[in-house]
C-alpha positions as CSV (number, residue, x, y, z in Angstrom):
1,X,81.0,81.2,89.3
2,X,81.5,83.1,86.0
3,X,82.8,81.2,82.9
4,X,86.5,81.6,82.2
5,X,87.8,79.0,79.8
6,X,86.6,75.8,78.2
7,X,88.5,72.6,77.3
8,X,88.3,73.4,73.6
9,X,90.4,76.5,74.2
10,X,92.9,74.4,76.2
11,X,93.1,72.0,73.2
12,X,94.4,74.9,71.1
13,X,96.8,76.1,73.8
14,X,98.2,72.6,74.4
15,X,97.9,71.1,70.9
16,X,100.8,68.7,71.5
17,X,99.5,67.4,74.8
18,X,97.6,64.2,75.4
19,X,94.0,64.7,76.5
20,X,92.3,62.0,78.7
21,X,88.6,62.0,79.3
22,X,88.3,64.8,76.7
23,X,85.1,66.7,76.7
24,X,84.7,69.8,74.5
25,X,81.8,71.3,76.6
26,X,83.7,71.3,79.9
27,X,83.8,74.9,81.2
28,X,86.2,76.2,83.7
29,X,85.8,79.1,86.2
30,X,89.3,79.3,87.9
31,X,92.8,77.8,87.8
32,X,94.4,76.6,91.0
33,X,97.6,74.7,92.0
34,X,96.7,74.3,95.6
35,X,93.8,72.0,96.5
36,X,93.0,74.1,99.6
37,X,91.7,76.8,97.2
38,X,89.9,74.5,94.7
39,X,86.4,75.8,93.7
40,X,83.7,74.1,91.6
41,X,84.6,73.9,87.9
42,X,88.3,74.6,88.6
43,X,91.3,73.6,86.5
44,X,93.9,72.0,88.8
45,X,97.6,72.3,88.0
46,X,99.5,69.3,89.4
47,X,103.0,70.6,90.3
48,X,105.9,68.5,91.5
49,X,108.2,70.2,94.0
50,X,111.1,69.2,96.1
51,X,109.0,68.1,99.1
52,X,105.6,67.4,97.5
53,X,103.9,66.1,94.4
54,X,100.7,67.7,93.3
55,X,99.8,64.6,91.3
56,X,99.1,62.9,94.6
57,X,96.2,65.3,95.1
58,X,94.4,65.1,91.8
59,X,91.6,62.9,93.2
60,X,91.2,65.3,96.1
61,X,91.0,68.2,93.7
62,X,88.3,66.3,91.7
63,X,86.3,65.6,94.9
64,X,86.4,69.3,95.7
65,X,85.0,70.3,92.3
66,X,87.9,70.4,89.8
67,X,86.7,69.3,86.4
68,X,90.1,69.3,84.6
69,X,93.8,69.0,85.5
70,X,97.1,69.6,83.9
71,X,99.6,66.9,84.9
72,X,102.7,65.1,83.8
73,X,101.3,61.6,84.0
74,X,98.0,59.9,83.7
75,X,96.1,59.7,87.0
76,X,94.4,56.3,87.4
77,X,90.9,56.4,88.8
78,X,90.4,60.1,88.0
79,X,87.4,60.9,85.8
80,X,88.1,64.6,85.2
81,X,89.7,65.8,82.0
82,X,93.4,65.2,82.1
83,X,95.9,67.2,80.0
84,X,99.2,65.4,80.0
85,X,102.2,67.7,79.4
86,X,106.0,67.3,79.8
87,X,106.3,70.1,82.4
88,X,103.4,71.4,84.5
89,X,105.1,74.6,85.5
90,X,105.9,75.4,81.9
91,X,102.4,74.6,80.9
92,X,101.1,76.9,83.7
93,X,103.1,79.7,82.1
94,X,101.8,79.0,78.6
95,X,98.2,79.1,79.8
96,X,98.9,82.4,81.6
97,X,100.4,83.9,78.5
98,X,97.3,82.8,76.6
99,X,95.1,84.6,79.1
100,X,97.4,87.6,79.1
101,X,96.7,87.8,75.4
102,X,93.0,88.2,76.2
103,X,93.6,91.2,78.5
104,X,93.1,94.6,76.8
105,X,94.8,96.7,79.6
106,X,98.4,97.9,79.9
107,X,100.5,95.6,82.0
108,X,103.4,97.0,84.1
109,X,106.3,94.5,84.8
110,X,108.1,95.3,88.1
111,X,111.3,93.8,89.5
112,X,114.3,95.0,91.6
113,X,116.5,94.0,94.5
114,X,114.6,96.0,97.1
115,X,111.2,97.6,97.4
116,X,109.3,95.6,94.8
117,X,106.3,94.8,96.9
118,X,106.0,98.3,98.4
119,X,106.4,99.9,95.0
120,X,103.8,97.6,93.5
121,X,101.3,98.5,96.2
122,X,102.0,102.2,95.9
123,X,101.4,102.0,92.1
124,X,98.2,100.1,92.8
125,X,97.1,102.8,95.2
126,X,97.8,105.6,92.6
127,X,96.4,103.9,89.5
128,X,93.2,102.8,91.4
129,X,92.2,106.5,91.6
130,X,91.2,106.3,87.9
131,X,91.4,102.8,86.6
132,X,90.2,99.3,87.6
133,X,93.6,98.2,88.7
134,X,94.8,94.7,89.5
135,X,98.1,93.5,90.9
136,X,100.2,90.6,92.2
137,X,98.9,89.6,95.7
138,X,101.2,88.3,98.5
139,X,104.5,87.0,97.2
140,X,103.2,85.3,94.0
141,X,106.1,86.6,91.9
142,X,107.9,83.4,90.7
143,X,107.4,80.9,87.9
144,X,104.3,79.5,89.7
145,X,103.1,82.7,91.3
146,X,103.1,84.9,88.2
147,X,100.9,82.5,86.1
148,X,98.6,82.2,89.1
149,X,98.5,86.0,89.4
150,X,97.7,86.6,85.7
151,X,95.1,83.9,85.4
152,X,93.3,85.7,88.3
153,X,93.1,89.0,86.4
154,X,89.5,89.8,85.1
155,X,89.1,90.6,81.4
156,X,87.7,94.1,82.3
157,X,90.8,95.2,84.2
158,X,92.1,98.6,83.0
159,X,95.6,98.4,84.4
160,X,97.7,95.6,85.8
161,X,100.9,95.4,87.9
162,X,102.9,92.2,87.9
163,X,105.7,91.8,90.3
164,X,108.6,89.5,89.2
165,X,111.1,87.9,91.6
166,X,114.4,86.6,90.6
167,X,117.1,84.2,92.1
168,X,118.6,82.9,88.9
169,X,119.6,84.0,85.4
170,X,116.9,83.7,82.9
171,X,114.0,83.8,85.4
172,X,113.0,87.4,84.7
173,X,113.1,86.7,81.0
174,X,110.8,83.8,81.4
175,X,108.4,85.8,83.6
176,X,108.5,88.7,81.1
177,X,107.5,86.3,78.3
178,X,104.5,85.1,80.4
179,X,103.4,88.6,81.6
180,X,104.2,90.3,78.3
181,X,104.5,93.7,80.0
182,X,104.0,97.0,78.1
183,X,105.8,99.0,80.8
184,X,109.0,98.2,82.7
185,X,110.1,99.4,86.1
186,X,113.2,98.2,88.1
187,X,113.3,99.6,91.5
188,X,117.0,99.2,91.9
189,X,119.8,96.7,91.2
190,X,121.6,95.7,94.4
191,X,123.1,92.7,96.1
192,X,120.1,90.5,96.8
193,X,121.1,86.9,95.8
194,X,124.7,87.9,95.1
195,X,125.9,84.7,96.6
196,X,124.0,82.7,94.1
197,X,124.6,84.8,91.0
198,X,128.2,85.6,91.9
199,X,128.6,89.3,91.1
200,X,126.7,92.6,90.9
201,X,127.2,92.5,87.1
202,X,125.4,89.1,86.9
203,X,122.5,90.6,89.0
204,X,122.3,93.5,86.7
205,X,122.1,91.2,83.6
206,X,119.4,89.1,85.3
207,X,117.3,92.1,86.4
208,X,117.5,94.0,83.1
209,X,116.1,91.0,81.2
210,X,112.8,92.8,81.9
211,X,114.1,95.9,80.2
212,X,115.4,93.9,77.3
213,X,112.0,92.3,76.7
214,X,110.1,95.6,76.8
215,X,112.6,97.2,74.6
216,X,112.1,94.6,71.9
217,X,108.3,95.3,71.9
218,X,108.9,99.1,71.9
219,X,107.3,99.5,75.3
220,X,107.8,102.3,77.8
221,X,110.0,102.6,80.9
222,X,109.9,104.3,84.3
223,X,113.5,104.9,85.2
224,X,115.5,105.8,88.3
225,X,118.6,107.3,86.7
226,X,120.1,107.7,90.1
227,X,120.8,103.9,90.1
228,X,124.1,103.7,88.2
229,X,123.4,100.2,86.9
230,X,120.0,101.2,85.5
231,X,121.6,104.3,84.0
232,X,124.3,102.2,82.3
233,X,121.7,100.0,80.7
234,X,119.8,103.2,79.5
235,X,123.0,104.7,78.1
236,X,123.7,101.5,76.2
237,X,120.2,100.8,74.8
238,X,118.7,104.3,74.6
239,X,115.0,103.5,75.0
240,X,112.6,106.0,73.5
241,X,109.5,106.0,75.7
242,X,110.7,106.9,79.2
243,X,109.7,108.9,82.2
244,X,112.4,109.5,84.9
245,X,112.0,109.9,88.6
246,X,114.2,110.3,91.7
247,X,114.3,111.0,95.4
248,X,116.8,113.7,96.1
249,X,118.0,116.2,98.7
250,X,118.9,118.8,96.1
251,X,116.6,121.7,95.0
252,X,114.0,120.7,92.5
253,X,115.3,123.1,89.9
254,X,118.6,121.3,89.9
255,X,117.1,117.9,89.2
256,X,116.9,116.6,85.6
257,X,114.3,114.0,86.3
258,X,110.7,114.5,85.3
259,X,109.4,113.4,88.8
260,X,111.5,114.6,91.7
261,X,110.5,113.9,95.3
262,X,112.1,115.6,98.3
263,X,111.6,114.9,102.0
264,X,110.3,117.8,104.0
265,X,109.9,116.2,107.5
266,X,109.2,112.9,109.1
267,X,107.7,111.5,112.3
268,X,107.7,108.0,113.6
269,X,104.6,107.1,111.5
270,X,104.7,109.3,108.4
271,X,106.7,111.4,106.1
272,X,105.9,114.8,104.5
273,X,107.3,115.3,101.1
274,X,107.3,117.7,98.1
275,X,107.1,116.5,94.5
276,X,108.0,118.5,91.4
277,X,106.9,117.4,87.9
278,X,108.9,119.0,85.1
279,X,106.5,117.8,82.5
280,X,103.7,120.0,83.9
281,X,105.7,122.4,86.0
282,X,103.6,121.4,89.0
283,X,104.7,121.2,92.6
284,X,102.6,119.4,95.3
285,X,103.1,118.7,98.9
286,X,101.9,115.4,100.3
287,X,102.2,113.0,103.3
288,X,102.4,109.3,103.4
289,X,102.1,106.8,106.3
290,X,105.4,104.9,105.7
291,X,108.8,105.2,107.3
292,X,112.3,105.3,105.9
293,X,113.5,108.1,103.6
294,X,114.5,105.3,101.1
295,X,110.8,104.6,100.6
296,X,110.4,108.0,99.0
297,X,112.2,106.6,96.0
298,X,109.3,104.1,95.7
299,X,106.9,106.9,96.1
300,X,108.5,108.8,93.3
301,X,108.2,105.6,91.1
302,X,104.5,105.3,91.7
303,X,103.9,109.0,90.9
304,X,105.9,108.6,87.7
305,X,103.7,105.7,86.6
306,X,100.5,107.7,87.4
307,X,101.7,110.8,85.5
308,X,102.8,108.6,82.6
309,X,99.2,107.4,82.3
310,X,97.6,110.8,82.5
311,X,96.9,111.3,86.2
312,X,97.6,114.8,87.5
313,X,100.3,115.2,90.1
314,X,97.7,116.3,92.6
315,X,95.7,113.1,92.1
316,X,98.7,110.9,92.6
317,X,99.7,112.6,95.8
318,X,96.2,112.6,97.2
319,X,96.0,108.8,96.5
320,X,99.2,108.3,98.5
321,X,97.7,110.0,101.5
322,X,95.5,106.9,102.0
323,X,98.3,104.3,101.5
324,X,98.7,101.8,104.3
325,X,102.0,99.7,104.1
326,X,101.7,95.9,104.1
327,X,102.4,94.2,107.4
328,X,106.1,94.0,108.4
329,X,107.1,96.3,105.5
330,X,108.3,99.6,106.9
331,X,105.2,100.1,108.9
332,X,105.1,101.6,112.4
333,X,103.6,100.4,115.6
334,X,103.4,102.6,118.7
335,X,103.2,100.9,122.1
336,X,103.4,102.8,125.4
337,X,105.2,105.8,123.9
338,X,107.7,103.7,122.0
339,X,107.7,103.7,118.1
340,X,108.6,100.4,116.5
341,X,109.6,100.5,112.8
342,X,108.7,97.0,111.7
343,X,110.6,95.9,108.5
344,X,111.1,92.2,108.8
345,X,109.5,90.7,105.8
346,X,112.7,90.7,103.9
347,X,116.3,91.8,104.3
348,X,119.5,91.8,102.3
349,X,122.7,93.9,102.8
350,X,121.5,96.9,100.8
351,X,118.0,97.1,102.3
352,X,119.6,96.6,105.8
353,X,122.1,99.5,105.2
354,X,119.3,101.8,104.0
355,X,117.2,101.1,107.1
356,X,120.2,101.7,109.3
357,X,120.9,105.1,107.6
358,X,117.2,106.1,107.9
359,X,117.1,105.4,111.6
360,X,120.4,107.0,112.2
361,X,119.2,110.2,110.5
362,X,116.1,110.4,112.6
363,X,115.7,113.6,114.6
364,X,112.5,112.7,116.5
365,X,113.8,109.8,118.5
366,X,114.8,110.1,122.1
367,X,117.1,107.1,121.6
368,X,117.7,105.1,118.4
369,X,117.6,101.3,118.9
370,X,118.0,98.6,116.4
371,X,116.9,94.9,116.8
372,X,118.5,93.1,114.0
373,X,118.2,89.4,112.9
374,X,119.7,87.2,110.2
375,X,119.8,88.0,106.5
376,X,119.1,84.8,104.6
377,X,119.6,83.5,101.1
378,X,123.1,85.0,100.8
379,X,124.4,81.7,99.4
380,X,127.9,81.4,100.9
381,X,128.5,85.1,101.6
382,X,126.7,85.2,105.0
383,X,129.7,85.9,107.2
384,X,131.2,88.6,105.0
385,X,127.9,90.5,104.5
386,X,126.8,90.3,108.1
387,X,130.1,91.7,109.2
388,X,129.6,94.6,106.7
389,X,126.2,95.4,108.3
390,X,127.7,95.1,111.8
391,X,130.4,97.7,110.8
392,X,127.7,100.0,109.5
393,X,125.8,99.7,112.8
394,X,128.9,100.7,114.7
395,X,129.5,103.7,112.4
396,X,125.9,104.9,112.7
397,X,124.4,107.2,115.4
398,X,122.2,104.3,116.7
399,X,122.4,104.2,120.5
400,X,121.7,100.5,121.2
401,X,121.9,97.5,119.0
402,X,120.5,94.0,119.7
403,X,121.5,91.3,117.3
404,X,120.0,87.8,117.3
405,X,120.3,84.7,115.2
406,X,122.7,82.3,113.6
407,X,124.9,85.1,112.4
408,X,124.8,87.4,115.4
409,X,128.5,86.9,116.1
410,X,129.3,88.0,112.6
411,X,127.4,91.2,113.2
412,X,129.4,91.6,116.4
413,X,132.7,90.9,114.6
414,X,132.0,93.8,112.2
415,X,130.8,96.0,115.0
416,X,133.9,95.4,117.1
417,X,136.1,96.2,114.1
418,X,135.1,99.9,114.4
419,X,137.2,101.9,117.0
420,X,135.2,104.3,119.1
421,X,131.7,103.1,118.2
422,X,129.0,105.4,119.6
423,X,126.5,102.7,120.5
424,X,126.3,99.6,122.5
425,X,125.9,96.1,121.1
426,X,124.2,93.1,122.7
427,X,124.3,89.6,121.2
428,X,121.8,86.8,121.4
429,X,121.8,83.3,120.0
430,X,118.9,82.1,117.8
431,X,117.1,80.4,120.7
432,X,117.4,83.4,123.1
433,X,114.3,85.4,121.8
434,X,112.7,85.3,125.3
435,X,115.8,86.8,126.9
436,X,116.0,89.4,124.2
437,X,112.4,90.4,124.7
438,X,112.9,90.6,128.5
439,X,116.1,92.8,128.2
440,X,114.5,95.0,125.6
441,X,111.3,95.6,127.6
442,X,113.4,96.6,130.6
443,X,115.5,99.0,128.6
444,X,112.8,100.9,126.5
445,X,111.7,104.3,127.5
446,X,109.1,106.7,126.1
447,X,110.3,108.5,122.9
448,X,112.5,105.6,121.8
449,X,112.4,104.5,118.2
450,X,113.1,100.9,117.5
451,X,114.0,99.4,114.1
452,X,113.1,95.7,113.9
453,X,114.6,94.2,110.7
454,X,115.6,90.8,109.4
455,X,114.7,88.3,106.7
456,X,111.3,86.7,106.8
457,X,112.7,83.3,107.9
458,X,114.0,84.9,111.1
459,X,110.5,85.7,112.3
460,X,111.8,88.7,114.2
461,X,108.3,90.2,114.6
462,X,108.1,87.9,117.6
463,X,110.1,90.5,119.5
464,X,106.9,92.6,119.6
465,X,104.8,89.9,121.3
466,X,104.5,90.2,125.1
């Protein structure tokens, strides 16, 4: 394993910490907080959570090859180097910030209420055409995941994308300090976590902590001015180094954004689009294997990043031709003539409404069918927001709706509130998945398009299993 850090460096980073079994020549090759991933010569971070305590696994980490650990108390019987700190998670962030300082590449910080992961992967696809690009993997986007992500970036990286999640005020500010981004991008500001934060204004304030940080260091911004809350921040702060983008249905010559994407046509598995760049007066047609017109906003963002770093419009669009969406994120599966639009990694009211609008607008489907599960993490606003989505389902052109889960009756209440709804609604309790699958399989016909959407905890992808 290649050398990464040594304990002498850690002594400088944590100059107020107590060092036990201190050895200056101890070299480290990786940093881990999960003993299942420990490698020889690792630094192990002992983290205490609500349901576990990483300090209980220090000896195990040592036995698997860890040669040092960061912990909040001395571990008796452990012979590895111990760095005793007040807060292991905070120390994790401090170490990641130190490593970030060693990176010579631009870092893009990315947050938003919807589309973060898809946009991150689209940017990675585009930037990898020219640069050695690294990114957040999986859902490592919190105060543990972001340090883990950054500490995994190699020093020869040429471009980095760091995804930042948020469910509390101040979290994005903390993540920004760790990642120290040069470029900021917020996909949108919507109602994810509104129950916890209390209002859309509070969400805006929490999300734009990323913008505030990058503004202070005179960085650059990729901006969707079609989002009224992002535009309000821009109007108030007037950042200098910006590139703007949008997805629009207007003619390109009417759009004031520098990168403008317009849908040409869509099938069950892909979308054909046209993109115009006012910076270079170029227009290019492309196709991407991802569903939902709302995802073209994310496509526009990735192209804006590429153009901002010197890639031609043609190169950006060609890169997107090869994009494959992550599992359960707006990807399609075709079985026996039926097209399933699988988007059940995450869900909140705004992303749910966007998916409903997209299916409703489809012209290729013989019938439009929605299988909808619970939206989670709404923190006290579950009934109200599930009713809102139920109402939207009734007002759409979707032919048949199946709802399942703890809040299925709330969906029904909103659906029934609409007089003259075009479609039919069928309701299933949380433990009736087998019945739903049976009813759905008997109903489906060739040419049907089926949206499958819910929060990750609902595990709605099970509906696709035989």
